[in-house]
N, C-alpha and C positions, 0 to 999 in steps of 0.2 A: 384691271387691264389685263390684256388677254396678248400671247405670244408675239401677235402681229405689230401690234403698237409698241412693244418694247423694242422688238427687232429694228423697226423704224428709226426708233429715236437713238439706238446704236450706230446705226449707220449714217446717220445725219450729223451726229457728234465726231464720229471718224473722219467724215469728208470736211468737216471743217477744221479740224486739226491738220489734215493734210493740206487742206488750200492754204491755210494760214501759216505754214511753214515752209514759204517759197524760197528755194535755193537761189544764190547769187548766178546771174547770167549777164555775161558781156559788160556792159556799165552800170547794170543794174546791182545793187548789192543786198537783194533780197528785202524781206521785210523784217523789221527790228522792233521789239518794244519800245525801248529808250534810244534813239539813234544818237544822241549827244554822248551817251555812254559809251556805246560803243565802237566812235570813231571820236577822237579828241578833235576839237575846234581850236586848240589853243595854235599859237603860233610857233611853228617850227623854220628855223632859218635856213635859207638855201635850200630847202624843199618844196618841190611842187607836187603837190597831188591834191587836186581839185576835188572835193567831195559835195554833192548837189546840195545836201542838206544844210552847208556851211551858213551861218547868219552873217556872214562878212559882206557877202553882196553878189557881184558878178564873178564870173571866172578871170576875167582879167583884172580886178582889183587882186584875187589871190593871187594872180602871177606876179603883179608888181610887189607884192608881200613878199614873195619869195626869193627875189633878186639880192645879189650881196651888196654889202653896205658898207660904207667907211667905219673905222673902228671909231669910238668915242675919244673926244680929246682928254689927254691928262691920263689914259689908261698905259698900263704897262705892256710893251711889245713881247711876243710871245719869244721864249728862249733869252731874255734880258736877263742878266745876274744883278747887276749895281753893285752896290758896296761889297756883297758876299765874295766878288772876285777881285776884290782890291789886294794888290801886292803890300802896300806900305799903307799908313795912316794918311801921307800927303795924297796919295792915288784915292781914297776913301774920300777925302774933304773935295776934290776936285769932281768926283762923279757927284757929291751932294750937291754942289754949287750950280751944277749944269742944272738939275732938277729941281732948284729952288724956287 
């Protein structure tokens, strides 16, 4: 193989590497080898960031998932102390009876 063929192969290889590593621009995140590993498709509460490779469906569905929801029935509210904040045994029993 002469020098000209080697030079052509090297130039083509460099061009392929440069073209395959495209930078992100605007709404296009560039090209990735495995997009699901680079961008999580897991549900994140109260966050709206539509990523076009999500497998959920349309942008409207992702927007509906990101809306705040009511807490699950029977969960303990934030800041609730419960029986730990009771001053006497009678108060502890009263708190326990309200949540039985």
